[in-house]
C-alpha atoms as a printed R data frame, in Angstrom:
    type eleno elety resid chain resno      x       y       z
1   ATOM     1    CA   MET     A     1  0.000   0.000   0.000
2   ATOM     2    CA   TYR     A     2  1.489   3.305  -1.091
3   ATOM     3    CA   MET     A     3  0.828   6.648   0.527
4   ATOM     4    CA   LYS     A     4 -0.107   9.511  -1.769
5   ATOM     5    CA   ASN     A     5  2.976  11.662  -1.111
6   ATOM     6    CA   GLU     A     6  5.433   8.785  -0.939
7   ATOM     7    CA   LYS     A     7  8.570   9.252  -3.028
8   ATOM     8    CA   ILE     A     8  8.895   6.124  -5.158
9   ATOM     9    CA   GLY     A     9 11.946   5.718  -7.346
10  ATOM    10    CA   VAL     A    10 12.649   3.118  -9.985
11  ATOM    11    CA   TYR     A    11 16.277   2.168 -10.604
12  ATOM    12    CA   PRO     A    12 16.207   0.170 -13.853
13  ATOM    13    CA   GLY     A    13 18.945  -1.890 -15.423
14  ATOM    14    CA   SER     A    14 19.965  -5.286 -16.670
15  ATOM    15    CA   PHE     A    15 22.279  -5.880 -13.678
16  ATOM    16    CA   ASP     A    16 24.215  -8.527 -15.642
17  ATOM    17    CA   PRO     A    17 25.821  -8.739 -13.131
18  ATOM    18    CA   ILE     A    18 25.185  -6.251 -10.339
19  ATOM    19    CA   THR     A    19 28.403  -4.364  -9.529
20  ATOM    20    CA   ASN     A    20 29.669  -2.326  -6.603
21  ATOM    21    CA   GLY     A    21 28.851   0.721  -8.740
22  ATOM    22    CA   HIS     A    22 25.198  -0.349  -8.917
23  ATOM    23    CA   MET     A    23 25.170  -0.901  -5.170
24  ATOM    24    CA   ASP     A    24 26.607   2.575  -4.598
25  ATOM    25    CA   ILE     A    25 23.706   4.101  -6.568
26  ATOM    26    CA   ILE     A    26 21.184   1.847  -4.777
27  ATOM    27    CA   ILE     A    27 22.451   2.811  -1.320
28  ATOM    28    CA   ARG     A    28 22.542   6.522  -2.140
29  ATOM    29    CA   SER     A    29 19.093   6.360  -3.782
30  ATOM    30    CA   THR     A    30 17.564   5.082  -0.565
31  ATOM    31    CA   HIS     A    31 18.464   8.430   1.015
32  ATOM    32    CA   ILE     A    32 16.114  10.307  -1.337
33  ATOM    33    CA   VAL     A    33 13.139   7.952  -1.750
34  ATOM    34    CA   ASP     A    34 10.674   6.233   0.552
35  ATOM    35    CA   LEU     A    35 10.600   3.159  -1.687
36  ATOM    36    CA   LEU     A    36 13.183   2.109  -4.264
37  ATOM    37    CA   VAL     A    37 11.987  -0.333  -6.896
38  ATOM    38    CA   ILE     A    38 14.906  -2.021  -8.586
39  ATOM    39    CA   GLY     A    39 13.649  -2.971 -12.025
40  ATOM    40    CA   ILE     A    40 15.634  -5.774 -13.601
41  ATOM    41    CA   ALA     A    41 14.969  -5.493 -17.293
42  ATOM    42    CA   VAL     A    42 14.561  -8.131 -19.923
43  ATOM    43    CA   ASN     A    43 16.385  -6.611 -22.873
44  ATOM    44    CA   ALA     A    44 16.062  -8.695 -26.035
45  ATOM    45    CA   GLU     A    45 18.815  -6.628 -27.693
46  ATOM    46    CA   LYS     A    46 21.371  -7.610 -25.044
47  ATOM    47    CA   LYS     A    47 22.535 -11.204 -24.741
48  ATOM    48    CA   ALA     A    48 22.585 -11.689 -20.994
49  ATOM    49    CA   LEU     A    49 25.240 -13.816 -19.318
50  ATOM    50    CA   PHE     A    50 22.939 -14.558 -16.379
51  ATOM    51    CA   THR     A    51 19.288 -15.540 -16.453
52  ATOM    52    CA   LEU     A    52 16.686 -13.146 -15.111
53  ATOM    53    CA   GLU     A    53 16.317 -15.350 -12.023
54  ATOM    54    CA   GLU     A    54 20.095 -15.412 -11.430
55  ATOM    55    CA   ARG     A    55 20.300 -11.625 -11.755
56  ATOM    56    CA   SER     A    56 17.377 -11.157  -9.363
57  ATOM    57    CA   ASP     A    57 18.988 -13.496  -6.825
58  ATOM    58    CA   MET     A    58 22.318 -11.658  -7.031
59  ATOM    59    CA   VAL     A    59 20.634  -8.266  -6.554
60  ATOM    60    CA   ARG     A    60 18.604  -9.525  -3.584
61  ATOM    61    CA   ASN     A    61 21.706 -11.088  -2.025
62  ATOM    62    CA   ASP     A    62 23.762  -7.890  -2.363
63  ATOM    63    CA   ILE     A    63 20.895  -5.813  -0.933
64  ATOM    64    CA   LYS     A    64 20.564  -8.151   2.036
65  ATOM    65    CA   LYS     A    65 24.293  -7.748   2.750
66  ATOM    66    CA   ALA     A    66 23.987  -3.931   2.607
67  ATOM    67    CA   LYS     A    67 20.836  -3.755   4.738
68  ATOM    68    CA   SER     A    68 22.441  -1.597   7.442
69  ATOM    69    CA   LEU     A    69 23.302   1.089   4.843
70  ATOM    70    CA   LEU     A    70 19.822   1.310   3.317
71  ATOM    71    CA   LYS     A    71 17.544   4.163   4.412
72  ATOM    72    CA   SER     A    72 14.287   3.112   2.698
73  ATOM    73    CA   LYS     A    73 12.312   0.083   1.604
74  ATOM    74    CA   ILE     A    74 13.466  -1.780  -1.486
75  ATOM    75    CA   GLU     A    75 11.610  -4.048  -3.869
76  ATOM    76    CA   VAL     A    76 13.315  -6.075  -6.596
77  ATOM    77    CA   VAL     A    77 11.087  -6.649  -9.613
78  ATOM    78    CA   THR     A    78 11.695  -7.941 -13.127
79  ATOM    79    CA   PHE     A    79 10.034  -6.267 -16.083
80  ATOM    80    CA   GLU     A    80  9.784  -6.460 -19.823
81  ATOM    81    CA   GLY     A    81  8.773  -3.699 -22.162
82  ATOM    82    CA   LEU     A    82  8.755   0.047 -21.880
83  ATOM    83    CA   LEU     A    83 10.405   1.465 -18.763
84  ATOM    84    CA   MET     A    84  7.860   4.246 -18.399
85  ATOM    85    CA   ASN     A    85  4.961   1.770 -18.438
86  ATOM    86    CA   PHE     A    86  6.721  -0.196 -15.687
87  ATOM    87    CA   ALA     A    87  7.403   2.984 -13.704
88  ATOM    88    CA   ALA     A    88  3.767   4.093 -13.980
89  ATOM    89    CA   GLU     A    89  2.575   0.641 -12.824
90  ATOM    90    CA   ALA     A    90  4.968   0.892  -9.852
91  ATOM    91    CA   LYS     A    91  3.413   4.314  -9.060
92  ATOM    92    CA   ALA     A    92  6.909   5.810  -9.305
93  ATOM    93    CA   ASN     A    93  7.418   9.542  -9.404
94  ATOM    94    CA   MET     A    94 11.078   9.318 -10.346
95  ATOM    95    CA   ILE     A    95 13.531   7.256 -12.361
96  ATOM    96    CA   ILE     A    96 17.018   6.973 -10.869
97  ATOM    97    CA   ARG     A    97 19.909   6.770 -13.315
98  ATOM    98    CA   GLY     A    98 23.595   6.510 -12.535
99  ATOM    99    CA   LEU     A    99 26.141   8.448 -14.566
100 ATOM   100    CA   ARG     A   100 29.757   7.332 -14.757
101 ATOM   101    CA   ALA     A   101 31.168   9.676 -17.370
102 ATOM   102    CA   VAL     A   102 30.256  12.437 -19.799
103 ATOM   103    CA   SER     A   103 29.679   9.768 -22.451
104 ATOM   104    CA   ASP     A   104 26.826   8.344 -20.330
105 ATOM   105    CA   PHE     A   105 25.197  11.766 -20.097
106 ATOM   106    CA   ASP     A   106 24.558  12.103 -23.829
107 ATOM   107    CA   TYR     A   107 22.536   8.896 -24.029
108 ATOM   108    CA   GLU     A   108 20.819   9.388 -20.661
109 ATOM   109    CA   PHE     A   109 19.874  12.989 -21.507
110 ATOM   110    CA   GLN     A   110 18.135  11.865 -24.704
111 ATOM   111    CA   MET     A   111 16.369   9.019 -22.916
112 ATOM   112    CA   ALA     A   112 15.224  11.333 -20.101
113 ATOM   113    CA   GLY     A   113 13.717  13.680 -22.702
114 ATOM   114    CA   MET     A   114 11.815  10.885 -24.405
115 ATOM   115    CA   ASN     A   115 10.648   9.468 -21.080
116 ATOM   116    CA   ALA     A   116  9.398  12.899 -19.977
117 ATOM   117    CA   ARG     A   117  7.273  13.092 -23.130
118 ATOM   118    CA   LEU     A   118  5.820   9.640 -22.408
119 ATOM   119    CA   GLU     A   119  5.184  10.220 -18.683
120 ATOM   120    CA   PRO     A   120  5.498  13.935 -17.777
121 ATOM   121    CA   ASP     A   121  4.760  13.282 -14.085
122 ATOM   122    CA   ILE     A   122  7.800  11.029 -13.659
123 ATOM   123    CA   GLU     A   123 11.098  12.872 -13.202
124 ATOM   124    CA   THR     A   124 14.503  11.458 -14.065
125 ATOM   125    CA   ILE     A   125 17.125  11.919 -11.354
126 ATOM   126    CA   PHE     A   126 20.804  11.490 -12.209
127 ATOM   127    CA   LEU     A   127 23.279  10.389  -9.561
128 ATOM   128    CA   MET     A   128 26.952  10.678 -10.377
129 ATOM   129    CA   ALA     A   129 28.904   7.530  -9.669
130 ATOM   130    CA   SER     A   130 31.211   7.848  -6.695
131 ATOM   131    CA   GLU     A   131 34.817   8.423  -7.690
132 ATOM   132    CA   SER     A   132 35.842   4.857  -6.834
133 ATOM   133    CA   HIS     A   133 33.113   3.389  -9.080
134 ATOM   134    CA   GLN     A   134 33.171   5.678 -12.132
135 ATOM   135    CA   PHE     A   135 34.866   3.172 -14.411
136 ATOM   136    CA   ILE     A   136 32.956   0.029 -13.394
137 ATOM   137    CA   SER     A   137 30.505  -1.457 -15.871
138 ATOM   138    CA   SER     A   138 28.911  -4.882 -16.022
139 ATOM   139    CA   ARG     A   139 30.262  -5.295 -19.550
140 ATOM   140    CA   PHE     A   140 33.859  -4.675 -18.435
141 ATOM   141    CA   VAL     A   141 33.414  -6.962 -15.433
142 ATOM   142    CA   ARG     A   142 32.152  -9.801 -17.671
143 ATOM   143    CA   GLU     A   143 34.937  -9.277 -20.196
144 ATOM   144    CA   ILE     A   144 37.739  -9.104 -17.620
145 ATOM   145    CA   CYS     A   145 36.461 -12.185 -15.794
146 ATOM   146    CA   SER     A   146 36.071 -14.148 -19.059
147 ATOM   147    CA   LEU     A   147 39.767 -13.492 -19.699
148 ATOM   148    CA   ASN     A   148 40.664 -14.762 -16.210
149 ATOM   149    CA   GLY     A   149 41.219 -11.259 -14.805
150 ATOM   150    CA   ASN     A   150 40.617 -10.292 -11.202
151 ATOM   151    CA   VAL     A   151 37.266  -8.502 -10.728
152 ATOM   152    CA   SER     A   152 37.034  -8.975  -6.959
153 ATOM   153    CA   SER     A   153 37.154  -5.236  -6.263
154 ATOM   154    CA   PHE     A   154 34.248  -4.537  -8.646
155 ATOM   155    CA   VAL     A   155 31.621  -7.013  -7.379
156 ATOM   156    CA   SER     A   156 30.528  -8.727  -4.173
157 ATOM   157    CA   LYS     A   157 31.947 -12.124  -3.198
158 ATOM   158    CA   ASN     A   158 28.646 -13.750  -4.149
159 ATOM   159    CA   VAL     A   159 28.691 -12.221  -7.644
160 ATOM   160    CA   LEU     A   160 32.384 -13.054  -8.032
161 ATOM   161    CA   ASN     A   161 31.640 -16.723  -7.319
162 ATOM   162    CA   LYS     A   162 28.782 -16.725  -9.844
163 ATOM   163    CA   LEU     A   163 31.006 -15.117 -12.493
164 ATOM   164    CA   GLN     A   164 33.817 -17.564 -11.875
165 ATOM   165    CA   ASN     A   165 31.384 -20.476 -12.148
166 ATOM   166    CA   LYS     A   166 30.039 -19.120 -15.452
167 ATOM   167    CA   PHE     A   167 33.518 -18.774 -16.869
168 ATOM   168    CA   LYS     A   168 34.979 -21.799 -15.061
169 ATOM   169    CA   VAL     A   169 37.688 -19.580 -13.562
170 ATOM   170    CA   ALA     A   170 39.676 -20.726 -10.544
């Protein structure tokens, strides 16, 4: 049950896998919303390494480990289709997006403009990645791990184990 003036944010992504950078944005987002809905997207254009269920489990596990740092309620939900339809169904009044670099801004700025046309009552909020996480991306983490590189400082121990199992890395 949602209260009328409750601040509900949606933090969407593929989370394939969830990184410490994602967790940084999640933790900081809970300081500005009453409820954070983490929307794990099915994206047919991206070939995911992990199944939707595996990604959901990893996100839930990392959130459980960070519970003491979280300042609001969190729900983890999977969705398919248009983000703004999902956000409206979740009764969100804001979309949370993380920015790592100027190159992210260009794409995110265009998407925020389109989303505002689709759902004018839902604002897009940009959070800059913390300095220690600005270069982390799921794509880089997957690539480095597939080449037997050390990604332990970019992901939780749980995610590291799942990556190493996927790539059969020791």
